[in-house]
C-alpha positions in Angstrom: -26.7 -58.9 -6.1 -27.2 -62.8 -6.7 -30.5 -64.4 -5.8 -30.5 -67.9 -4.0 -33.2 -70.3 -3.7 -34.6 -71.7 -0.1 -37.3 -74.1 -0.6 -39.6 -75.1 2.2 -42.1 -78.2 2.9 -44.4 -77.7 6.2 -45.4 -80.6 7.8 -48.0 -81.6 9.0 -50.0 -80.1 6.5 -53.8 -78.6 7.3 -55.4 -76.2 4.9 -57.0 -74.0 7.8 -53.7 -73.3 9.1 -52.4 -72.6 5.7 -55.1 -69.9 5.2 -54.7 -68.8 8.1 -51.0 -68.5 7.8 -51.2 -66.9 4.4 -53.5 -64.1 5.3 -56.8 -62.9 2.8 -55.4 -62.4 -1.5 -52.1 -63.6 0.6 -51.7 -60.3 2.5 -49.8 -62.1 5.0 -47.0 -63.7 2.8 -46.5 -59.8 1.6 -46.1 -58.6 4.6 -43.3 -61.3 5.2 -41.7 -60.4 1.5 -41.5 -56.9 2.6 -39.8 -57.6 6.0 -37.1 -59.6 4.1 -37.0 -58.3 0.8 -37.3 -61.6 -0.7 -40.2 -63.1 -2.8 -42.3 -66.1 -1.7 -43.9 -68.3 -4.0 -46.0 -70.8 -2.8 -48.0 -74.5 -3.9 -50.3 -76.1 -1.1 -47.9 -76.7 1.8 -44.3 -75.9 -0.4 -42.5 -72.6 -0.3 -40.1 -70.9 -2.3 -38.2 -68.0 -1.4 -35.8 -65.7 -3.6 -33.2 -63.0 -2.5 -30.6 -63.0 -0.6 -29.3 -66.2 0.9 -29.5 -65.2 4.5 -32.7 -63.1 4.4 -34.2 -65.8 2.4 -33.4 -68.6 5.6 -34.8 -66.0 7.7 -38.0 -65.6 5.7 -38.4 -69.4 5.9 -37.6 -69.3 9.4 -40.7 -67.2 9.7 -43.3 -68.7 7.8 -42.2 -71.8 10.1 -42.9 -69.4 12.9 -46.7 -68.8 12.4 -47.2 -71.9 10.7 -47.1 -72.9 14.4 -49.6 -69.9 15.4 -51.5 -70.4 12.5 -54.6 -72.4 14.5 -56.0 -69.3 14.5 -56.8 -66.1 12.6 -53.8 -64.4 12.3 -54.2 -61.0 11.4 -51.6 -58.2 10.0 -51.0 -56.6 13.1 -50.4 -60.3 14.2 -47.7 -60.9 11.5 -46.2 -57.0 12.3 -45.8 -57.6 15.5 -44.4 -61.3 15.2 -41.8 -60.1 12.3 -40.6 -57.4 15.5 -40.4 -60.1 17.6 -38.4 -62.6 15.2 -36.1 -59.9 13.7 -35.3 -58.4 17.2 -34.2 -61.8 19.2 -37.5 -61.5 21.4 -40.6 -64.3 19.9 -41.0 -66.6 22.9 -40.0 -64.0 25.6 -42.2 -62.6 27.8 -41.4 -58.7 28.8 -42.5 -56.9 32.3 -46.2 -57.6 32.7 -48.3 -54.5 32.5 -51.7 -54.4 34.1 -53.7 -53.0 30.8 -57.0 -54.7 29.2 -54.7 -55.2 26.5 -53.5 -59.1 27.8 -50.9 -59.0 24.5 -49.6 -56.0 25.7 -45.3 -56.4 26.2 -42.1 -55.2 25.1 -41.7 -56.5 21.5 -37.6 -55.6 21.9 -35.2 -56.1 23.9 -34.9 -52.3 24.0 -38.4 -51.6 24.4 -37.9 -54.2 27.7 -35.1 -52.0 28.8 -37.2 -48.9 28.7 -39.8 -50.4 30.6 -38.0 -51.5 33.7 -36.0 -47.9 33.3 -40.1 -46.3 33.9 -40.5 -48.7 36.4 -37.1 -48.0 38.9 -36.6 -44.5 38.2 -38.9 -41.6 38.4 -37.9 -39.5 35.7 -37.2 -41.7 32.2 -37.1 -40.2 28.7 -37.8 -41.8 26.0 -36.0 -40.7 22.9 -36.2 -42.4 19.1 -37.9 -42.1 15.5 -41.5 -42.7 15.0 -43.2 -46.2 15.9 -40.9 -47.3 18.2 -43.6 -47.2 21.0 -42.2 -44.5 23.0 -46.0 -42.7 23.9 -47.7 -45.9 23.8 -45.4 -48.2 25.9 -45.0 -44.8 28.7 -49.2 -44.6 28.3 -49.5 -48.2 29.3 -46.8 -47.9 32.4 -49.1 -44.9 33.8 -52.5 -46.9 33.0 -50.6 -50.3 35.0 -49.3 -47.9 38.1 -52.6 -46.0 38.2 -54.5 -49.8 38.0 -51.5 -51.1 41.2 -52.5 -47.6 43.1 -49.2 -46.7 43.0 -50.2 -43.2 41.5 -53.6 -41.3 42.3 -53.8 -39.9 39.0 -52.1 -39.5 35.3 -51.3 -36.2 33.5 -50.8 -36.5 30.1 -49.3 -33.1 28.6 -48.2 -32.1 24.8 -46.9 -28.7 23.3 -50.5 -27.9 21.8 -48.7 -26.3 18.2 -44.9 -26.0 16.9 -45.9 -22.3 17.5 -47.9 -20.4 19.7 -49.7 -18.0 17.1 -51.5 -20.3 15.7 -53.3 -21.4 17.8 -56.1 -18.7 17.9 -56.5 -19.7 13.8 -58.1 -22.5 14.8 -62.1 -23.0 15.4 -63.8 -23.3 18.1 -63.0 -22.7 21.8 -59.6 -23.4 24.1 -60.8 -27.1 24.8 -61.7 -27.1 21.0 -58.5 -25.8 19.7 -56.2 -28.2 21.9 -57.9 -31.4 21.0 -56.7 -32.5 17.9 -53.3 -32.0 19.1 -54.2 -34.1 22.3 -56.0 -37.0 20.2 -53.1 -38.8 20.4 -52.5 -39.3 24.1 -56.8 -39.9 24.0 -56.4 -43.1 21.8 -53.9 -44.6 23.4 -56.0 -44.0 27.0 -59.0 -45.3 25.1 -57.0 -48.7 23.3 -55.7 -49.7 26.8 -58.3 -49.0 29.2 -61.6 -48.5 27.6 -63.8 -45.4 26.1 -66.2 -45.6 29.1 -63.5 -45.9 31.8 -61.3 -43.5 30.8 -64.6 -40.9 30.4 -65.2 -41.7 34.1 -61.9 -41.1 34.9 -61.5 -38.3 33.3 -64.8 -37.1 34.9 -62.8 -38.1 38.7 -60.1 -36.0 37.5 -58.2 -39.3 37.9 -56.9 -38.9 34.3 -55.8 -34.9 32.9 -55.0 -34.6 29.6 -53.8 -30.6 29.1 -51.7 -28.5 26.9 -48.0 -28.1 28.4 -49.1 -24.3 28.9 -51.3 -25.4 31.7 -48.2 -26.7 33.8 -46.5 -23.6 34.6 -47.2 -22.8 38.3 -48.5 -26.2 39.4 -46.8 -28.8 41.8 -48.2 -32.6 40.6 -47.8 -34.8 43.7 -48.6 -38.6 43.4 -49.2 -38.5 39.4 -47.6 -40.4 36.9 -46.7 -37.5 34.3 -46.3 -38.3 30.8 -44.9 -35.0 28.2 -44.9 -36.7 24.5 -43.8 -34.4 21.7 -40.9 -32.6 23.7 -39.0 -32.0 20.8 -40.7 -29.1 20.4 -40.6 -27.5 23.2 -37.8 -24.8 24.0 -35.4 -25.4 27.1 -37.3 -23.4 29.0 -40.6 -25.0 28.6 -38.6 -28.1 29.3 -37.2 -26.9 32.4 -40.8 -25.6 33.8 -42.3 -28.9 33.2 -39.3 -31.0 34.9 -39.3 -28.6 37.8 -43.4 -29.9 38.2 -42.7 -33.4 39.7 -43.8 -33.4 43.4 -43.6 -35.9 46.0 -44.6 -39.5 44.4 -44.8 -38.9 41.2 -42.9 -40.2 38.4 -42.5 -38.4 34.7 -41.7 -39.5 31.4 -40.9 -37.7 28.6 -41.0 -38.9 25.3 -39.6 -37.1 21.7 -38.4 -37.7 18.3 -35.1 -35.2 17.4 -35.8 -35.5 13.8 -38.9 -34.2 13.8 -38.3 -30.7 15.2 -41.0 -28.2 14.1 -39.2 -25.2 16.2 -37.4 -22.4 14.6 -34.4 -22.9 13.5 -32.9 -20.3 15.9 -34.4 -21.9 19.2 -32.9 -25.0 20.4 -35.2 -28.1 21.4 -35.7 -28.5 25.3 -35.7 -32.4 24.3 -31.9 -31.8 23.0 -31.0 -29.1 25.8 -32.2 -31.9 28.5 -30.1 -35.2 26.9 -26.6 -32.6 27.3 -27.7 -31.3 31.1 -29.2 -34.2 32.8 -27.3 -36.6 31.1 -25.6 -37.9 33.9 -28.0 -36.9 37.0 -28.7 -39.6 39.3 -32.0 -41.0 39.0 -32.9 -39.7 35.8 -32.6 -42.5 33.0 -32.6 -41.7 29.4 -33.3 -45.1 26.8 -32.4 -43.9 23.4 -34.3 -45.6 20.9 -33.1 -46.6 16.8 -35.2 -48.0 13.5 -34.6 -51.3 14.7 -37.3 -50.9 17.4 -39.9 -49.7 15.0 -42.6 -51.6 15.6 -45.0 -50.8 12.7 -45.4 -51.8 8.4 -41.7 -53.5 8.0 -40.9 -50.4 5.4 -40.9 -48.3 8.2 -37.7 -48.9 9.9 -35.8 -48.9 6.3 -37.4 -45.2 5.4 -36.3 -43.9 9.5 -32.8 -45.3 7.8 -32.5 -43.7 4.7 -33.5 -40.2 5.9 -31.1 -41.1 8.8 -28.5 -41.8 6.1 -29.1 -38.3 4.1 -29.4 -36.1 7.2 -25.4 -37.9 7.9 -24.6 -37.2 4.4 -25.9 -33.5 4.5 -23.9 -33.0 7.5 -20.8 -34.5 6.8 -20.9 -31.9 3.6 -21.7 -28.6 5.4 -18.6 -29.9 7.7 -16.3 -29.9 4.5 
C-alpha cells in the first residue's frame, strides 16, 4: 500500500493544550493512530501523518478537533468517544437529552440516536448488534430517564442467568449469590447513571428490580420500564413468556448479540425467532447495530468486522 504524508501545524501554539491533546506518554495520539491506521510524528506543534492519504487527512482533522477541545485535560474516554463522533458524523451534534447524572450522555452515532427515539416512541424495542454498541447502557439510561420523569413507577432489569440451567446449582452461595454475577453488568450501568446510594435506596423501595429471567414467569408488569438483556440466550418459549409480561403503561427493551449465542446447537435463539415473527408487528421497533456503532477502543470495531468476515466465509463454504 502506498504511504502518503500529511503535515499539520497547530496554531496558536499553546504548550498546555498540546500536553492535554497528547496525553501522558502520548497515549491519546496512540488512540488516534489506531483509529485511522496511521503513524503520527510530532515536533512541538507540528504533526506528521503517514499512511493512506484519506486516513492521514482524517487523522489531521481529528488532531485539530481535539486541540480545539484541549483547554482541559482529555482522558482516553474523551478521545475514544470523540473519535466515534468524528468518524460517524455526529461531532458537535446534540442527541436526545436523557435525565441521568451523566451530563455528557448522548447518542454517539446516528443509529444510537435512532435507538433512543425508538425506545421513546414504541412500547417494545429490540436492540440487536455486536458488543460495545451501547445497546444495554442506552436502554438503562432511557429507563432511568423515564423513572426520573415519573413516566413509569419502577424499572425491571432481567437477563438469562446462565447458558444452561443445570449449571446454576454448582455455583457457591444462596440463590441471590448464584445469580448476582450474571446481573452485575446491569448493576454497573445503574450505578454509573444514578449513583450507588440512590440505586440502593430505590432497590430497597422496590422501585428498581434486577432479577433473572426465570423470575418473570407468571407476572404482569404494569407502569414499568422492563429491559431484557443478553436475549440471544433465551429460547423462543422464554422470549414469548417475557414479552407477554408487559402490562398497562409499560415499556420494554430487548437487547442481544446474535454472534454470542450460548444455547445448544439444536435450540433456536429466542432473539432470532422474535426478529422473524415480530418484524412487521405494529408498535414494535428493531434497531440493528453494526460495527461502526461500537463505542469502545477503535480496534473493537475491526475485531467485530474480522469475525463477521470469517463467519460469512464459513457460511458460504458450507452452502457449496
